[in-house]
N, C-alpha and C positions, 0 to 999 in steps of 0.2 A: 686811109676809106675815100679821098680824094682820087686813087689812081683804080679805083672801083673792085678792089680785093674783096672776092665772092665772102670769106670765114665774117668779114665783117661787112658786110652794107645792108642788114637790118637796124645797124644801129646808130646809120644815115635818119632813120625815119624818128625815133623821138628826139621830138624838138621841148618838153616840159621837167625837169630830172630836179631832184629831188640824192640831194647825199643827207648821210647818217655816219655819222663818223665814230666809232664803237673804241674804242679804246685796250686793244685782245693777240693783237699779232691779228697772226693767217689764220685762225680757226673757229670763228667768234663765237661758233653753230658747239663747241667743245669745250671750249674756256673760260664764256657767256648767253650758255644758251637764256637767258631769264629776259635778260638786256636784248637781247635777238630777237625772239622772240616779242614785247613788249614794240621797239622799233619799227616788226611790222607789221602788227598790229593797226598801231598809233598811223601811219602810213597807211593804207587799207577803209576804217577810216575816217581820213579827205578824203 
């Protein structure tokens, strides 16, 4: 990002980030869809 790579330039505009860990591996939409959707809905409500 510091080098100005256009593929990640939008990431420099994000300042308020919250990460949610789901112990699922790479594809939570397949392995834990209910947990993933609950985490997304909880984030929208904040």
